[in-house]
C-alpha positions as a Markdown table, in Angstrom:
| # | Residue | x | y | z |
|---|---|---|---|---|
| 1 | Met | -12.7 | -64.5 | -0.1 |
| 2 | Ser | -13.7 | -61.1 | -1.2 |
| 3 | Ala | -11.3 | -58.5 | -2.5 |
| 4 | Ser | -12.7 | -56.2 | 0.4 |
| 5 | Gln | -12.2 | -59.0 | 3.4 |
| 6 | Ser | -8.8 | -60.0 | 2.1 |
| 7 | Lys | -7.2 | -56.5 | 2.5 |
| 8 | Glu | -7.7 | -57.0 | 6.4 |
| 9 | Ile | -4.8 | -59.5 | 6.2 |
| 10 | Phe | -2.6 | -58.3 | 8.7 |
| 11 | Leu | 0.7 | -60.5 | 6.8 |
| 12 | Pro | 0.9 | -60.9 | 3.2 |
| 13 | Arg | 2.8 | -63.8 | 4.3 |
| 14 | Arg | -0.5 | -64.6 | 4.6 |
| 15 | Gly | -1.8 | -64.7 | 1.9 |
| 16 | Lys | -5.2 | -64.5 | 0.6 |
| 17 | Gln | -5.9 | -67.9 | 0.9 |
| 18 | Val | -6.8 | -67.5 | 4.5 |
| 19 | Ser | -9.3 | -68.9 | 7.3 |
| 20 | Thr | -11.5 | -67.2 | 9.9 |
| 21 | Leu | -14.2 | -68.4 | 12.8 |
| 22 | Lys | -16.4 | -68.6 | 10.4 |
| 23 | Ser | -14.9 | -70.3 | 7.7 |
| 24 | Pro | -16.5 | -73.7 | 6.8 |
| 25 | Asp | -13.2 | -75.0 | 5.6 |
| 26 | Ile | -9.6 | -74.9 | 6.8 |
| 27 | Thr | -6.1 | -73.4 | 4.5 |
| 28 | Arg | -3.1 | -75.1 | 6.1 |
| 29 | Ser | -0.2 | -73.5 | 5.8 |
| 30 | Thr | 3.0 | -75.4 | 4.4 |
| 31 | Val | 7.0 | -75.7 | 4.0 |
| 32 | Ala | 6.5 | -74.8 | 0.9 |
| 33 | Asp | 4.3 | -71.6 | 1.5 |
| 34 | Thr | 6.9 | -70.2 | 3.9 |
| 35 | Trp | 9.3 | -70.8 | 2.0 |
| 36 | Arg | 8.0 | -68.8 | -0.9 |
| 37 | Trp | 8.7 | -65.8 | 1.9 |
| 38 | Leu | 11.5 | -67.0 | 3.5 |
| 39 | Trp | 14.1 | -67.1 | 0.9 |
| 40 | Pro | 13.7 | -63.5 | -0.3 |
| 41 | Asp | 13.3 | -62.5 | 3.3 |
| 42 | Val | 16.5 | -63.8 | 3.8 |
| 43 | Leu | 18.2 | -62.2 | 0.8 |
| 44 | Met | 16.5 | -58.4 | 1.2 |
| 45 | Arg | 16.7 | -58.6 | 5.0 |
| 46 | Ile | 18.4 | -60.5 | 7.3 |
| 47 | Ile | 21.8 | -60.7 | 4.7 |
| 48 | Pro | 21.5 | -56.8 | 5.3 |
| 49 | Leu | 21.1 | -56.1 | 8.8 |
| 50 | Thr | 23.2 | -58.3 | 9.4 |
| 51 | Val | 25.8 | -57.1 | 7.7 |
| 52 | Ile | 26.0 | -53.5 | 8.5 |
| 53 | Pro | 26.6 | -53.8 | 12.5 |
| 54 | Phe | 29.6 | -55.5 | 11.5 |
| 55 | Leu | 30.1 | -53.1 | 8.7 |
| 56 | Tyr | 30.2 | -50.3 | 11.3 |
| 57 | Ile | 32.5 | -51.9 | 14.2 |
| 58 | Ala | 34.9 | -53.2 | 10.9 |
| 59 | Phe | 35.4 | -49.3 | 9.7 |
| 60 | Phe | 35.7 | -47.7 | 13.4 |
| 61 | His | 37.4 | -50.2 | 15.2 |
| 62 | Leu | 35.0 | -51.2 | 17.9 |
| 63 | Pro | 34.5 | -54.6 | 19.8 |
| 64 | Leu | 32.3 | -57.1 | 19.4 |
| 65 | Ser | 30.5 | -55.6 | 22.8 |
| 66 | Phe | 29.8 | -52.2 | 21.5 |
| 67 | Leu | 26.9 | -55.0 | 19.5 |
| 68 | Gly | 25.8 | -56.2 | 22.8 |
| 69 | Leu | 27.4 | -59.6 | 21.3 |
| 70 | Thr | 28.7 | -60.7 | 25.0 |
| 71 | Leu | 28.0 | -63.6 | 27.3 |
| 72 | His | 28.3 | -61.5 | 30.4 |
| 73 | Asn | 26.4 | -63.0 | 33.1 |
| 74 | Trp | 24.6 | -65.4 | 30.6 |
| 75 | Pro | 22.8 | -67.5 | 32.9 |
| 76 | Gln | 21.1 | -65.0 | 34.3 |
| 77 | Gln | 20.1 | -63.8 | 30.9 |
| 78 | Leu | 19.3 | -67.2 | 29.9 |
| 79 | Ala | 16.6 | -67.2 | 32.6 |
| 80 | Ile | 15.4 | -63.8 | 32.2 |
| 81 | Gly | 15.0 | -64.6 | 28.4 |
| 82 | Ile | 12.8 | -68.0 | 28.7 |
| 83 | Val | 10.8 | -66.4 | 31.4 |
| 84 | Ile | 9.6 | -62.9 | 30.1 |
| 85 | Gly | 10.1 | -65.0 | 27.0 |
| 86 | Ile | 7.1 | -67.4 | 27.8 |
| 87 | Ala | 5.2 | -64.7 | 28.9 |
| 88 | Met | 5.9 | -62.2 | 25.9 |
| 89 | Thr | 4.6 | -65.5 | 23.9 |
| 90 | Cys | 1.0 | -65.1 | 25.7 |
| 91 | Phe | 0.9 | -61.6 | 24.9 |
| 92 | Ala | 1.9 | -61.7 | 21.6 |
| 93 | Ser | -0.7 | -64.4 | 20.7 |
| 94 | Ala | -3.6 | -62.8 | 22.7 |
| 95 | Tyr | -2.6 | -59.4 | 20.8 |
| 96 | Arg | -3.0 | -61.4 | 17.6 |
| 97 | Met | -6.2 | -62.5 | 18.3 |
| 98 | Phe | -8.3 | -60.2 | 20.3 |
| 99 | Ile | -7.0 | -56.9 | 18.2 |
| 100 | Val | -5.0 | -57.3 | 15.0 |
| 101 | Gly | -8.3 | -60.0 | 13.9 |
| 102 | Pro | -9.2 | -63.0 | 13.1 |
| 103 | Phe | -7.3 | -64.5 | 9.7 |
| 104 | Phe | -4.8 | -67.7 | 10.4 |
| 105 | Arg | -3.6 | -69.9 | 8.3 |
| 106 | Trp | -3.4 | -73.2 | 10.2 |
| 107 | Pro | 0.5 | -75.1 | 9.9 |
| 108 | Thr | 1.5 | -78.0 | 9.0 |
| 109 | Leu | 3.8 | -79.9 | 11.9 |
| 110 | Gly | 6.9 | -78.9 | 9.3 |
| 111 | Asp | 5.5 | -75.5 | 8.6 |
| 112 | His | 5.6 | -75.0 | 12.7 |
| 113 | Leu | 8.9 | -76.3 | 13.4 |
| 114 | Leu | 10.0 | -74.4 | 9.9 |
| 115 | Gln | 8.9 | -70.5 | 11.1 |
| 116 | Gly | 9.8 | -71.7 | 14.7 |
| 117 | Phe | 13.4 | -72.2 | 13.5 |
| 118 | Tyr | 13.8 | -69.0 | 11.5 |
| 119 | Tyr | 12.0 | -66.4 | 14.3 |
| 120 | Leu | 14.0 | -67.7 | 17.2 |
| 121 | Ile | 17.3 | -68.9 | 15.9 |
| 122 | Ile | 17.8 | -65.9 | 12.4 |
| 123 | Asn | 15.0 | -63.4 | 12.6 |
| 124 | Gly | 15.1 | -62.7 | 16.0 |
| 125 | Pro | 18.6 | -62.7 | 16.6 |
| 126 | Val | 19.3 | -60.3 | 13.7 |
| 127 | Glu | 16.5 | -57.7 | 14.3 |
| 128 | Glu | 18.2 | -58.0 | 17.7 |
| 129 | Leu | 22.0 | -57.2 | 16.1 |
| 130 | Phe | 21.0 | -54.3 | 13.8 |
| 131 | Phe | 17.9 | -52.2 | 16.3 |
| 132 | Arg | 19.2 | -53.0 | 19.8 |
| 133 | Gly | 22.7 | -53.7 | 19.1 |
| 134 | Phe | 23.6 | -51.4 | 16.0 |
| 135 | Leu | 20.9 | -48.2 | 15.6 |
| 136 | Leu | 20.5 | -48.2 | 19.5 |
| 137 | Ala | 24.2 | -47.8 | 20.1 |
| 138 | Ala | 25.5 | -46.0 | 17.1 |
| 139 | Val | 22.8 | -43.2 | 17.3 |
| 140 | Thr | 23.6 | -42.7 | 21.1 |
| 141 | Gln | 27.8 | -43.1 | 20.4 |
| 142 | Trp | 27.0 | -39.8 | 18.0 |
| 143 | Thr | 24.4 | -37.5 | 19.9 |
| 144 | Gly | 25.8 | -38.7 | 23.3 |
| 145 | Ser | 22.0 | -38.8 | 24.2 |
| 146 | Leu | 20.9 | -42.5 | 25.0 |
| 147 | Val | 17.5 | -41.1 | 24.5 |
| 148 | Trp | 17.8 | -40.3 | 21.2 |
| 149 | Gly | 19.4 | -44.0 | 20.8 |
| 150 | Trp | 16.1 | -45.7 | 22.5 |
| 151 | Leu | 14.0 | -43.1 | 20.5 |
| 152 | Val | 15.5 | -44.1 | 17.1 |
| 153 | Ser | 16.5 | -47.5 | 17.6 |
| 154 | Thr | 12.4 | -48.2 | 19.2 |
| 155 | Thr | 10.8 | -45.8 | 16.2 |
| 156 | Thr | 12.7 | -47.7 | 13.5 |
| 157 | Tyr | 11.8 | -51.3 | 14.7 |
| 158 | Thr | 8.6 | -50.3 | 14.9 |
| 159 | Leu | 7.9 | -48.3 | 11.3 |
| 160 | Tyr | 10.3 | -50.1 | 9.5 |
| 161 | His | 7.1 | -53.0 | 9.8 |
| 162 | Arg | 5.5 | -51.3 | 7.6 |
| 163 | Leu | 7.7 | -52.0 | 5.0 |
| 164 | Gly | 6.0 | -55.5 | 4.9 |
| 165 | Lys | 2.5 | -54.1 | 4.6 |
| 166 | Trp | 1.4 | -54.8 | 7.9 |
| 167 | Asn | -1.6 | -53.2 | 9.8 |
| 168 | Trp | -1.3 | -50.4 | 11.8 |
| 169 | Arg | -2.9 | -52.9 | 14.5 |
| 170 | Ser | 0.1 | -55.0 | 14.1 |
| 171 | Val | 2.6 | -52.5 | 13.5 |
| 172 | Ala | 1.1 | -51.0 | 17.4 |
| 173 | Gly | 1.9 | -54.5 | 18.8 |
| 174 | Val | 5.4 | -54.3 | 17.0 |
| 175 | Gly | 5.7 | -51.0 | 18.8 |
| 176 | Leu | 4.7 | -52.5 | 22.8 |
| 177 | Ala | 7.0 | -55.6 | 21.9 |
| 178 | Gly | 10.2 | -53.0 | 20.7 |
| 179 | Ile | 9.5 | -51.0 | 24.0 |
| 180 | Val | 9.2 | -54.7 | 26.4 |
| 181 | Phe | 13.1 | -55.3 | 24.3 |
| 182 | Ser | 14.7 | -52.0 | 24.7 |
| 183 | Phe | 13.6 | -52.0 | 28.2 |
| 184 | Leu | 15.3 | -55.5 | 28.6 |
| 185 | Tyr | 18.4 | -54.5 | 27.4 |
| 186 | Leu | 18.9 | -50.8 | 28.5 |
| 187 | Ala | 18.1 | -51.8 | 32.2 |
| 188 | Gln | 21.5 | -54.2 | 32.2 |
| 189 | Pro | 24.5 | -53.2 | 33.8 |
| 190 | Glu | 27.3 | -52.6 | 31.3 |
| 191 | Pro | 28.6 | -54.2 | 29.5 |
| 192 | Arg | 24.8 | -55.1 | 28.5 |
| 193 | Ser | 24.4 | -58.9 | 27.0 |
| 194 | Leu | 21.7 | -59.0 | 24.0 |
| 195 | Leu | 20.7 | -62.8 | 24.7 |
| 196 | Ala | 18.1 | -62.6 | 27.1 |
| 197 | Val | 16.0 | -59.7 | 24.5 |
| 198 | Ile | 17.1 | -62.4 | 21.6 |
| 199 | Ile | 15.4 | -65.2 | 23.1 |
| 200 | Val | 12.4 | -63.0 | 24.4 |
| 201 | His | 12.1 | -61.4 | 20.9 |
| 202 | Gly | 12.2 | -64.4 | 19.4 |
| 203 | Phe | 9.7 | -65.5 | 21.6 |
| 204 | Thr | 7.5 | -63.2 | 20.6 |
| 205 | Thr | 7.6 | -63.4 | 16.7 |
| 206 | Trp | 6.9 | -67.2 | 17.1 |
| 207 | Gly | 3.8 | -66.5 | 19.6 |
| 208 | Phe | 2.6 | -63.7 | 16.8 |
| 209 | Leu | 3.3 | -65.6 | 14.1 |
| 210 | Ser | 3.2 | -69.0 | 14.8 |
| 211 | Leu | 1.7 | -70.1 | 17.2 |
| 212 | Gly | -1.7 | -67.7 | 16.7 |
| 213 | Asp | -1.7 | -69.9 | 13.9 |
| 214 | Glu | -2.2 | -72.7 | 15.9 |
| 215 | Ile | -4.4 | -71.2 | 18.7 |
| 216 | Met | -7.3 | -70.1 | 16.5 |
| 217 | Tyr | -7.2 | -73.7 | 14.6 |
| 218 | Arg | -7.8 | -74.7 | 17.7 |
| 219 | Arg | -10.9 | -72.0 | 18.4 |
| 220 | Trp | -11.9 | -73.3 | 15.2 |
| 221 | Lys | -12.6 | -76.6 | 15.9 |
| 222 | Cys | -14.2 | -76.1 | 19.7 |
| 223 | Lys | -16.3 | -74.2 | 17.5 |
| 224 | Asn | -17.5 | -76.4 | 14.8 |
| 225 | Asn | -17.8 | -79.4 | 17.5 |
| 226 | Ser | -19.7 | -77.9 | 19.5 |
C-alpha cells in the first residue's frame, strides 16, 4: 500500500497493512495485533481516566452517585441500553462503511472476542465514567450550569479522539455518538445512572471498530465471489 493510501486509514491501531473492497487478498487482525496497542492503551488512557473521577469524589467527600454509579431502576436501564445499543451498533457499522472509508482488517475469532470484551467491559464503562459521570458533573458543579457541563464534556469527549490520530470523519461520528450518550444520561430522573449509557457506548464502539471490519470483509467476499 502506498504512503498516500495509508494516510487515509481512519485509526492507527489498524496499521498500514489493511484491505479494501478492491484488494486481491485479505489482511487479518489477530489477538497479537490487538494486544500490541491494547496494553499501552490501558496504561496511558484507561487507568488515568478511571483514577481521576475517584480521586475527585474522595477529595470533595462526594457519594458514588455523583459519578452516576448507581443501580437506580436497573431493569429499565438494562432494557434501554440493549435496545438502543443494538440500534447504535447498526448506525456505527454503517457510518464506518459509508462515511469513514473502505479500509479494514478482518479479525480472527479470538481477536473479535478480545476486542468485544475490551470495548464492552473496559473501554465503554471507563469513558462514560470519566466524560459523563465525572466531567459533566464536575463542570456543572463548578459553573452551576448543566448546559456548560454538557458542552464541555461532549466537546472534550469528541476532540480527545484526535489524540489517537483519528481522522475528522471518524471524529465527527464520535461527536454524533457523544450527543446520543449525553441525551441518554441527562434525560434520566435523578439519581442518574450510567448503566444504560455504558451499554450503548460499548455496543457503538464494538459496531464501529470490530463488527465494522467483519461486515466489510463479508462485502469483500461477496464481491469477489460474484
